[in-house]
N, C-alpha and C positions, 0 to 999 in steps of 0.2 A: 790793285795802284800802282801798274808798269813803273818801273823805276824809275824809268827814261826821265816819268812828267817830275824828277826830283829836276830842276834845273837849273836855280840857283844859290847863293849865298846866302844866306843871310848870320846874323851874327847878335847867339842870346850873350844877353848880358845881365847879370844875377847885383841886387843891393848890396850897400858892403855901406853898415857905418865904424869905424872907428875913431880914435881921439887925436887928438893933437898936444903936444908939448904942457897946453894949460891947462889940460881938460877940456877943452872940448870938441864936440862933435865932429868931423869933418865924415859930409856923403859921396859916397862916388859910385858909377857903377864897374862892375871888373867881370872882361871877355869867361864868358864858360866855354861858351865851344861857339864853334861855325862849324856851319852844317848845310848839309843840302837841302831844298825846298821845294815847296806847288808852289807859287804866288799868283793867287785870281784874284782882281777888283769886282767886292763883293758888291758895295754900290754907295750914295754919298749922301749926306743926310745936312742935315741943321740943328745944330740946338744952345741950349742956354747954359752961361758959363756965367754965375756974380753977374746976371741978369746983363750980358749980353751977348746977342749970340751970334755965332760959331760955323763956323761950316766942320763938317766933320764926312772922312774918309774911311773907308769900310777898309779892310783884303783880310782875308783866309788865304792862311799860312800852312799851309800839311807839311809836315818834318816825319823822320823818322821815330818811333814811340821812345819820350823818353822820361825817368822819373823829376828829372831834379829841374822839374820847372811847376809857376806855377804863375797865379793869375798876379805876379809883384812884379817877373819876366820880362825884362825890354826884349822885344829887337832889332836893331839896326837892318835894316835892304836900305840898296840900293842910296847911301849916306845920308836915308830916313829914321831916325828915331819912330816906332810903334809901343800902344800898348797891347798891351795880350788883359781882352773882354771876358775870353769865354775856353775853356781847353777841350777838347771834346773828342774821347777815344773812339779809330776805326776801325774793325778789326781785332781780337785779342793781343790788347799791345806792337802792334802791328805801327800806328805814323796815330799821328796829334793833327787837329786840326785847327788852329791857335786861327779866333775870327779876332784882329784889332783895329785901332781905330790910329789913326794917324797924332803923334806927340805934340802939344805945341811946344816948342823947343825956344820962346820968347819968358 
């Protein structure tokens, strides 16, 4: 892959949980890194979630290899959040192709 194909900025976010003064859990997303990426729309489709029909948009995001991401990492691109559903290594730890779906923020 030519490095010039990584022409979009994406934000990788990790889930953290802390406790407030009363010991209640506080769930937040914190920025892990802002990286260059190649973003391609893969396909769309429909599925069911809690017996409701929902539209799904799959996007392939290719980044340089990182050892600190997994399927719990969230990707933000163009002000939209994406859940990682699969991580594919390309080359010998050169790149990673993240298969993502548009996150329902409702």
